[in-house]
N, C-alpha and C positions, 0 to 999 in steps of 0.2 A: 238332240237338245234344241236345235233350231226349230224343228217342227213344234215342240212343246212351247217354245217362246212365242211363235207366231199364233198358235191357238190361244194362248193366254192373252196376248195383245188384242186379237180380234174379239175375244169374249169380253174383255174389259171395255172396248169401244162399243160393242153391241149393247152391253148393259147400260152404258151412259146414254145411248141413243134411245133407250126405251122411254116412251112418254111417261110411264108410271114412275120411273126413277126421278125425272124432273119434277113431277107433281108432288111426290112425297118429300123430296129434298126441300123445295121451296115452301111447302106446307109446314114442314118441321121448323124451318128457319123463322117463318112468321110467328109460329106458336112460341118458340123459344124467345124471340124478341119481345113478345107481349107479356111474358111472365112477370117482369117487374111492375108493369102497370096493373096486372090482375092481383098482385099480392100487396098492394098498398093498404095501410091501416090494419096490419095483422099483429101489431104489438110484439116487436122484437123477433119475429119468426120469418121475416121477409127473405133473408139470405138463404135460410134453410129451405123454404118453400120454392124459391127460384132455382136453387141447386137441384133439389129433388125432381122438380118438374122438368128442368132442362136435361138432366141425366136420363130420366125415364123416357123422355121424347127421343133423345139421341139413340138410346139402346133399342127401343121398340121400333122406331121408324127404320133404323139401319137394318135390323133383322128382317123386318117386313119387306124392305126393298130388296134385300139379298134373296129372299125366297121367291119373290115375284119375278125378279130378273132371271134367276136360275131356271125357274119353272117355265118361263116364257121362251127364253133363248134355246135351252137344251131340248125342251119338248118340241119346239117348232122345227129344230134341225132333225129330230127323229121323224117327224111327220113328212117333211118335204124332201127327204132323201139326202140331205147334206152330209149326214153321218156316213151313209153308204159311199159317197164320193170320197170322203176323207179316208175311210178305212180301206178303200181300193188302192191307196197310195202307201208308201212305206211308213205308215204311222201306226204305232202300236196303240192298243186300247188303253194301256197305262198312260201314255203320253196324252191321249185325248182327254181322259178323266182328270189327270193332274193339271193339264192346261186349262180346262174349264173351271176347275176349282180355283186355280191361281187367278184367273181373270175375273171371275165373279167376286172372289175375296178382295182383290185389289179395288174393284169398283165400290164394294160395300164399305171397305176401310176408308176410301176417299169420302164417301157419304158421311161416315161417322166422324172423320176428321173435320169436315166443314161444320157439322153440328156441334162438335166439341169446341171449336173456335168460337162459334156463336154463343155457346153456353158460358164461356168465360167472359165474353163481351156483355152478356146479359147480367152477369154478376156485378160487373163494373157499373152498369146502368142503375142497378138497385142500390142506391146510397143508404137509405134507411126506410123505416116503415111509413114515413110521412111525405117523402119526396123521392124523385129519381132524377138522374142526369138526362134532362130532356134533349140536350144537344146530341148526346150519344144515341139516344133512342131514335131521334129523327134521322141521324146519319145512318144508323143501321137499316132503317126502312128504305132510305134513298139508295144505299149501296145494293140492297137486294133488288130493287127496281132496276138499277143500272146494269146489274148482272144479266137480268132478263133482256134488257135492251141490247147488250153486247151480243148475246146469242142470236137475237133477231137480226142485228146488223150483219153478222157473219153469215147467217142463212140467206139474207137478201143479196149480199155482195158476192159471195163465193159458193152459195148453194150448200154450205156446210150444215151439219146437224145443229138445229136450234138448241136441243136439250144438252148435247155434249158441250158446246162452247159456253152455254149459260152456267153449267157446272164449273168449268174451268175459271170463268170470270168470278163466280161466287167464291171459289177457293182463294183467288188472289185478293179480292176486295175485302172479304171477311177476315182473311189472314192479315192483311195490312191494317185493318182496324184493330185487331187483337194486339199487334205490335205497338200501335199507337197508344192503346190503353195501358199496356205494360210499361211503356216508357214515360208517359206524361200524366197519367191519371193516378190519384191516390189509391194505394192497394186496399182491397177489401179486408174485412176483419176475419180472415181465414188464411191458412197456409196454402200458398200457391203451389208449392212442391207437392203437398198432399193432394191438392185438386188435380194437378197434372197426372199423378199416379192413378187416381180414381178414374179419370177420363181415358187414360191409356189402357186400362184394364178392360174397357169396352171393346177394344180391337180384337183380342183373341176370341171373345164371344162371337163376334161377327165372322171370324175365320172358321170357327166350328160349325156355325149355321150354314156357311157357304158350302162346306164339305157335305153336310147332310142334305142340303137342298139339291146339289148336283147329283148326289147318289140316288135320291128318290126320283129326280127328273129323268134319269136314264132308264127308269123302269115304269114310270107312271106319267099321266098327262098333267096338265096344269092344275086342275082343281084337286085331284087326289094328292099331288105333291104338296100343295098349300095346306091341305087338311092334316097330312102326316107331320109336316114341320110345325104347324100350330099345336098339334097334340103333344109333340116332344117339348115344345117351348113351355107350355103350361104345366106339363108333368115335371119338367126340369126345375121350374120355379118352386114346386112343392116336393122336390125329390127328398130332401133331408127329413121332412115331416112324414112323408108317406113310406119311404123305404130305408131311411137312415137309422131308425131305432131298431134294436134287436128284437125279433119276434120271440114270444114265449113258446111257440109251436116249433119243434125241431124240424118238421117237414117244410114249413114256410120260410125258415131262416135262410137257407141257401137261395131260395127264389128271391127273397127281398135283397139279399146281397148282390145277386146277379143283376136285378133291375136297377139297383143303386149305382152299380158300375157302368151299366149299359146306357142309362139316360144321362145326358150332360146336365150337370148342376150349374145353372146360370147364376145362382147366388154367390158362387166363387168370384164372379166378375162384378158384382154389384157392391160398390163401396160407399153408397150414399149414407148408409147408417153410420159407418165409421166417420165420415165427414161431419155428420150431425153432432157428434159428441167430441169432435176434434181429436180423434184417436189417430196417431201416426200410422201410415201404411208402410210396413218394412219392405226394403228392396228385395229381400229374399222371397217374400210372398208374391211380389210382382213376377219374379223370375219363375217361381213355382207355377203360377197361373199360365204363363206362356208355355212352359213345358207340358203342363196338363193339356192345354189346347192343341199343341203340336202333336202330341202322342195320340190324342183322341181323333184328330183330323186324319192322321196317317192310317189309323185303324179303319176309319170310315171309308177312306179312299181305296184301301185294299178290298174292303167289302163291296164297294161300288164296282170295282173292276171285275171281281168274281161274278157278281150278278149280271154284269154287262157282257159276259162271254157269249151267252146264248140269246142276246137281245136281238129282236127282229128290227131291221132298218128298211123302211120303205117297202115292206112286204117281202123282203128277202132275208132269209136267215143266214147270219154270218157264221162261218166256221173258224 
């Protein structure tokens, strides 16, 4: 268990130190922060557009960062022989895969958490279709800049990773601004409990993609891993339409059922449509989604370990 924990922690910190992680996170924050400004004068649809845009940005950027970090870190370790060194010690393949999935998932959930906090702040900035809270908007941009400066200062003074400490600073600063808005600002015209559930449901989606990305990265290089994950993402968005309906052909019906079960359905985790019509999200549904994501991730990890048994590491076949 100690080996698994160390692999997970190292994978988490490696992901946060990736330049692409920093670039995607702060790009997502700036995009989310500007949605209230971009949706002015839309005639009573501002909150809906801000929420849809912020949730879509949080989900897409989180999944993309997850795939890029997994493909980069795991594939790099396969190429430079780090995996061979790890497996020469009393570390099982199951511990290696589970630790990688846990570390990448934790980094991706942190990414999604910061974006979710920024999404709620963005909703507080969007007062109505004719104006927005300019002091909150300016404060959000300043705090984002301060987070970058904090990472730069830690890098200069202690030689620490600029990307990693910028992310930590963003979590603290954006989280603090969220608490300020919840305490002192007028609540927006929507259920904050429902909003919290909709944002929380993005986390299991990120966990599922982390398991898939690590599984593919143990067998493929960076570009093929990204292509396979992208294919599953777009197929999963249309899974109900493509494979959910019953086929009239008895031969194709079991094939459709198998594909529908094998491809993760990302629509389970997308609650923007429910938020648009103020439909409450039941607690039982949130629990069901977490159970679905956990079961799917476990199956993917077992599949990844099976494929990893005969994987060559640094030109040497492991037995």
